[in-house]
C-alpha positions as CSV (number, residue, x, y, z in Angstrom):
1,M,0.0,0.1,0.0
2,S,1.5,3.4,-1.2
3,R,1.3,6.7,0.8
4,S,0.0,9.8,-0.8
5,V,0.5,13.5,0.2
6,F,-1.8,16.3,-1.0
7,V,-0.2,19.8,-1.1
8,T,-2.2,22.9,-2.0
9,G,-1.7,26.6,-1.8
10,G,-2.3,29.6,-4.0
11,A,-0.3,30.7,-7.0
12,R,3.4,31.3,-6.4
13,S,2.9,30.1,-2.7
14,G,5.9,27.7,-2.8
15,K,3.8,24.6,-2.8
16,S,5.6,23.1,-5.8
17,R,9.0,23.6,-4.3
18,F,7.8,22.1,-0.9
19,A,6.3,19.1,-2.7
20,Q,9.5,18.6,-4.6
21,G,11.5,18.7,-1.5
22,L,9.3,15.9,0.0
23,V,9.8,13.6,-2.9
24,E,13.5,14.5,-3.0
25,K,13.9,13.0,0.4
26,M,12.9,9.5,-0.9
27,A,16.1,7.4,-1.7
28,G,16.2,6.1,-5.4
29,P,14.9,7.3,-8.9
30,L,12.0,9.8,-8.9
31,L,9.1,10.5,-11.3
32,Y,7.8,13.9,-12.1
33,V,4.3,13.7,-13.7
34,A,3.6,17.0,-15.7
35,T,0.1,17.8,-16.6
36,A,0.9,21.1,-18.5
37,A,1.4,21.1,-22.2
38,P,3.7,23.8,-23.7
39,G,1.3,25.8,-25.4
40,D,3.4,28.9,-26.1
41,A,7.1,29.8,-26.0
42,E,6.9,31.2,-22.4
43,M,5.4,27.9,-21.1
44,A,7.9,25.8,-23.1
45,E,10.8,27.7,-21.5
46,R,9.4,27.3,-18.1
47,I,9.1,23.4,-18.7
48,R,12.8,23.4,-19.9
49,R,13.8,25.4,-16.9
50,H,12.0,23.2,-14.3
51,R,13.3,20.0,-15.9
52,A,16.9,21.2,-15.8
53,E,16.5,22.4,-12.0
54,R,15.2,18.8,-11.1
55,G,18.3,17.1,-12.3
56,G,19.3,13.5,-13.2
57,R,17.3,11.5,-10.6
58,W,14.2,12.6,-12.3
59,A,12.2,10.9,-15.0
60,T,9.4,12.9,-16.6
61,L,6.0,11.8,-17.7
62,E,4.1,14.5,-19.6
63,E,0.4,13.4,-19.5
64,P,-2.3,16.1,-19.7
65,L,-5.3,13.8,-19.7
66,S,-4.7,10.1,-19.2
67,L,-3.1,10.0,-15.6
68,L,-5.2,6.9,-14.6
69,E,-4.1,4.8,-17.4
70,R,-0.3,5.8,-17.5
71,L,0.7,6.5,-14.0
72,P,0.8,3.0,-12.6
73,Q,3.3,1.7,-15.1
74,A,5.3,4.9,-15.0
75,A,5.6,4.7,-11.3
76,E,7.1,1.3,-11.4
77,G,10.6,1.1,-10.0
78,K,10.3,4.6,-8.6
79,A,11.1,5.7,-5.1
80,G,8.6,8.7,-5.3
81,V,6.2,10.4,-7.7
82,L,5.5,14.1,-7.9
83,L,2.3,14.9,-9.7
84,D,2.2,18.6,-10.6
85,C,-0.3,19.7,-11.0
86,V,-4.0,18.4,-10.3
87,T,-5.4,21.9,-11.2
88,L,-4.2,21.8,-14.7
89,W,-5.2,18.3,-15.2
90,L,-8.7,19.3,-14.2
91,S,-8.8,22.0,-16.6
92,N,-7.5,19.6,-19.4
93,L,-10.3,17.2,-18.4
94,L,-12.9,20.0,-18.2
95,F,-12.3,21.0,-21.9
96,H,-12.0,17.2,-23.0
97,H,-15.3,16.6,-21.5
98,G,-17.2,19.5,-23.0
99,E,-17.2,21.6,-19.9
100,E,-19.2,18.9,-18.0
101,A,-18.2,18.5,-14.4
102,A,-19.5,15.1,-13.5
103,P,-17.0,13.0,-15.8
104,V,-14.1,15.1,-14.4
105,L,-15.1,14.3,-10.8
106,G,-15.4,10.7,-12.0
107,E,-11.8,10.8,-12.9
108,V,-10.9,12.4,-9.6
109,D,-12.7,9.6,-7.8
110,R,-10.8,7.0,-9.7
111,L,-7.4,8.8,-8.9
112,A,-8.4,8.7,-5.4
113,L,-9.0,4.9,-5.4
114,L,-5.8,4.4,-7.3
115,L,-3.4,6.2,-5.0
116,P,-3.0,3.6,-2.4
117,R,-2.5,0.8,-5.2
118,L,0.4,2.7,-6.9
119,P,3.9,1.1,-6.7
120,A,5.3,4.3,-5.2
121,P,4.5,7.1,-2.9
122,V,2.8,10.1,-4.5
123,V,2.9,13.7,-3.8
124,L,0.1,15.6,-5.5
125,V,0.2,19.4,-6.0
126,S,-3.0,21.3,-6.5
127,N,-4.0,25.1,-6.5
128,E,-6.4,26.5,-4.0
129,V,-8.5,28.6,-6.3
130,G,-11.4,29.3,-4.0
131,G,-10.0,32.1,-1.8
132,G,-10.7,35.1,-3.9
133,I,-13.7,36.9,-5.3
134,V,-16.5,35.0,-7.1
135,P,-15.7,34.9,-10.8
136,E,-17.8,37.0,-13.1
137,N,-18.3,34.3,-15.8
138,P,-20.0,30.8,-15.6
139,L,-17.0,28.7,-16.9
140,A,-14.8,30.4,-14.3
141,R,-17.3,29.6,-11.6
142,L,-17.7,26.0,-12.8
143,F,-13.9,25.5,-12.7
144,R,-13.6,27.2,-9.2
145,D,-16.2,24.8,-7.8
146,L,-14.9,21.8,-9.8
147,A,-11.3,22.3,-8.3
148,G,-12.7,22.9,-4.8
149,E,-14.6,19.6,-5.0
150,A,-11.6,17.9,-6.5
151,N,-9.3,19.2,-3.8
152,Q,-11.6,18.1,-1.1
153,R,-11.9,14.5,-2.5
154,L,-8.2,14.1,-3.0
155,A,-7.2,15.6,0.3
156,A,-9.6,13.2,2.2
157,A,-8.1,10.3,0.2
158,A,-4.3,11.4,1.0
159,D,-2.5,10.1,4.0
160,E,-1.2,13.7,4.6
161,A,-2.5,17.2,3.5
162,W,-0.5,20.3,3.5
163,V,-1.3,23.9,2.7
164,V,1.6,26.3,1.8
165,V,1.1,29.9,2.3
166,S,3.9,32.6,1.5
167,G,6.4,29.6,1.4
168,I,5.3,28.2,4.8
169,P,4.0,24.7,4.8
170,L,1.3,23.9,7.2
171,R,0.3,20.3,8.0
172,L,-3.5,19.9,7.8
173,K,-3.5,16.2,8.4
């Protein structure tokens, strides 16, 4: 049975740095699961820079949609897995499913059930998007609600949960 850790926080809060540090404490080869796709030159440069900063212990799986199908095999032989980030995965799924929340939450529930069966411990990173004003358009409100519900379900399923605020991690459970 594999352990899982859920890490959340706002944009640029330090959550990814904290999560990466948790995984890097594990002895052996590591897996970084990237859910972002390089849609423009700035994003491609970010991805290149982050990959270079991680170093040689890290293998990378770029998977914007099919985490449930690809993650178990990719995690084989790894000491730890960092999935960064759940929020981008949700966004990708939401557009893939025609802006319907129900199938996306079905994928989230399947991920929650998969976590303890994975061959390596997993640290999941997700944005906390519900701390601001109510978005003005229906799609933004749908996404905010979807991300909040997904975060609740994944945090509940995880063995540990953390929030990072201004670079300071606070353990929730």
